[in-house]
DRENPA-3360 file (N, C-alpha, C; in nm, 2 decimals, always signed):
BEGIN
1 = MDRDDILC = -4.00/+0.03/-0.22/-4.01/-0.10/-0.27/-3.87/-0.14/-0.32 ~ -3.82/-0.26/-0.28/-3.69/-0.30/-0.32/-3.70/-0.38/-0.45 ~ -3.58/-0.40/-0.52/-3.58/-0.46/-0.65/-3.64/-0.60/-0.64 ~ -3.62/-0.67/-0.53/-3.67/-0.81/-0.52/-3.82/-0.82/-0.48 ~ -3.88/-0.71/-0.45/-4.02/-0.71/-0.41/-4.11/-0.73/-0.54 ~ -4.22/-0.81/-0.52/-4.31/-0.84/-0.63/-4.39/-0.71/-0.67 ~ -4.38/-0.67/-0.79/-4.45/-0.56/-0.85/-4.58/-0.61/-0.90 ~ -4.58/-0.72/-0.98/-4.70/-0.77/-1.04/-4.73/-0.90/-0.97;
9 = NCLDITKG = -4.83/-0.90/-0.88/-4.87/-1.01/-0.80/-4.93/-1.13/-0.88 ~ -5.00/-1.09/-0.99/-5.06/-1.20/-1.07/-4.96/-1.29/-1.14 ~ -4.85/-1.23/-1.18/-4.75/-1.31/-1.25/-4.61/-1.32/-1.18 ~ -4.61/-1.28/-1.05/-4.49/-1.28/-0.97/-4.37/-1.22/-1.03 ~ -4.39/-1.10/-1.09/-4.28/-1.02/-1.15/-4.23/-0.92/-1.06 ~ -4.10/-0.92/-1.04/-4.03/-0.83/-0.94/-4.01/-0.69/-1.00 ~ -4.00/-0.59/-0.91/-3.97/-0.46/-0.95/-3.84/-0.45/-1.03 ~ -3.74/-0.53/-0.99/-3.61/-0.54/-1.06/-3.62/-0.58/-1.20;
17 = TVEDAIKK = -3.71/-0.68/-1.23/-3.73/-0.73/-1.36/-3.78/-0.62/-1.45 ~ -3.88/-0.55/-1.40/-3.94/-0.44/-1.48/-3.84/-0.33/-1.50 ~ -3.77/-0.29/-1.39/-3.66/-0.18/-1.41/-3.56/-0.22/-1.51 ~ -3.51/-0.34/-1.51/-3.41/-0.39/-1.60/-3.46/-0.38/-1.74 ~ -3.58/-0.43/-1.76/-3.64/-0.42/-1.90/-3.65/-0.28/-1.95 ~ -3.70/-0.19/-1.86/-3.71/-0.05/-1.90/-3.58/+0.01/-1.95 ~ -3.47/-0.02/-1.87/-3.34/+0.03/-1.90/-3.28/-0.04/-2.02 ~ -3.28/-0.17/-2.02/-3.21/-0.24/-2.13/-3.28/-0.22/-2.26;
25 = KKLKSVRQ = -3.41/-0.22/-2.27/-3.48/-0.21/-2.39/-3.53/-0.07/-2.42 ~ -3.49/+0.03/-2.33/-3.53/+0.17/-2.35/-3.68/+0.19/-2.37 ~ -3.75/+0.12/-2.28/-3.90/+0.12/-2.29/-3.95/+0.26/-2.24 ~ -4.05/+0.31/-2.31/-4.10/+0.44/-2.28/-4.25/+0.45/-2.24 ~ -4.32/+0.34/-2.25/-4.47/+0.34/-2.22/-4.50/+0.21/-2.14 ~ -4.62/+0.22/-2.08/-4.67/+0.11/-2.00/-4.69/-0.01/-2.10 ~ -4.75/+0.02/-2.21/-4.78/-0.08/-2.31/-4.65/-0.16/-2.35 ~ -4.54/-0.08/-2.37/-4.41/-0.15/-2.40/-4.36/-0.24/-2.29;
33 = VQDETEAG = -4.38/-0.19/-2.17/-4.34/-0.27/-2.05/-4.43/-0.40/-2.05 ~ -4.56/-0.38/-2.07/-4.65/-0.50/-2.07/-4.61/-0.60/-2.18 ~ -4.58/-0.55/-2.30/-4.54/-0.64/-2.41/-4.41/-0.71/-2.38 ~ -4.32/-0.64/-2.31/-4.19/-0.70/-2.29/-4.19/-0.80/-2.17 ~ -4.26/-0.76/-2.06/-4.25/-0.84/-1.93/-4.38/-0.91/-1.90 ~ -4.49/-0.87/-1.96/-4.63/-0.92/-1.92/-4.68/-0.86/-1.79 ~ -4.60/-0.78/-1.72/-4.65/-0.72/-1.60/-4.76/-0.63/-1.63 ~ -4.87/-0.63/-1.55/-4.98/-0.54/-1.57/-5.08/-0.59/-1.68;
41 = TVCGACVD = -5.07/-0.71/-1.72/-5.15/-0.76/-1.83/-5.27/-0.85/-1.78 ~ -5.27/-0.88/-1.65/-5.38/-0.97/-1.60/-5.49/-0.89/-1.54 ~ -5.46/-0.83/-1.42/-5.57/-0.76/-1.35/-5.54/-0.61/-1.36 ~ -5.42/-0.56/-1.39/-5.39/-0.42/-1.41/-5.36/-0.34/-1.28 ~ -5.36/-0.41/-1.17/-5.34/-0.34/-1.04/-5.20/-0.27/-1.03 ~ -5.11/-0.33/-1.10/-4.97/-0.27/-1.09/-4.94/-0.17/-1.20 ~ -5.03/-0.14/-1.29/-5.01/-0.04/-1.39/-4.96/+0.09/-1.34 ~ -5.02/+0.14/-1.23/-4.97/+0.27/-1.17/-4.83/+0.26/-1.13;
49 = DIYILLEE = -4.79/+0.14/-1.07/-4.65/+0.12/-1.03/-4.55/+0.12/-1.15 ~ -4.60/+0.06/-1.26/-4.52/+0.06/-1.38/-4.50/+0.20/-1.43 ~ -4.61/+0.28/-1.43/-4.60/+0.42/-1.47/-4.50/+0.50/-1.39 ~ -4.51/+0.48/-1.26/-4.42/+0.55/-1.17/-4.27/+0.51/-1.20 ~ -4.25/+0.38/-1.22/-4.11/+0.34/-1.25/-4.06/+0.40/-1.38 ~ -4.15/+0.41/-1.48/-4.11/+0.47/-1.61/-4.08/+0.62/-1.59 ~ -4.15/+0.69/-1.50/-4.13/+0.83/-1.47/-3.99/+0.84/-1.40 ~ -3.97/+0.75/-1.30/-3.84/+0.76/-1.23/-3.72/+0.74/-1.32;
57 = INGKVVD = -3.73/+0.65/-1.41/-3.62/+0.61/-1.49/-3.60/+0.70/-1.61 ~ -3.71/+0.74/-1.68/-3.71/+0.82/-1.80/-3.74/+0.97/-1.78 ~ -3.80/+1.00/-1.67/-3.84/+1.14/-1.65/-3.98/+1.18/-1.71 ~ -4.02/+1.10/-1.80/-4.16/+1.12/-1.86/-4.20/+0.99/-1.92 ~ -4.33/+0.98/-1.94/-4.39/+0.86/-2.00/-4.47/+0.89/-2.12 ~ -4.45/+0.81/-2.22/-4.53/+0.82/-2.35/-4.65/+0.73/-2.33 ~ -4.77/+0.79/-2.36/-4.89/+0.71/-2.35/-4.91/+0.61/-2.46;
% end
């Protein structure tokens, strides 16, 4: 998935937007990403992708 690809289809949020938020705000959990970007807050289908991004960037995820 490229940075410009849509990660959250419900809200048209790109992978790059979520990555940038994780890095800039030092987000550690899916809930923090949801609060910051709103990704994953409508249907939840992208929550697994958010979790994977958190793992790729941080190495581990806080629940």
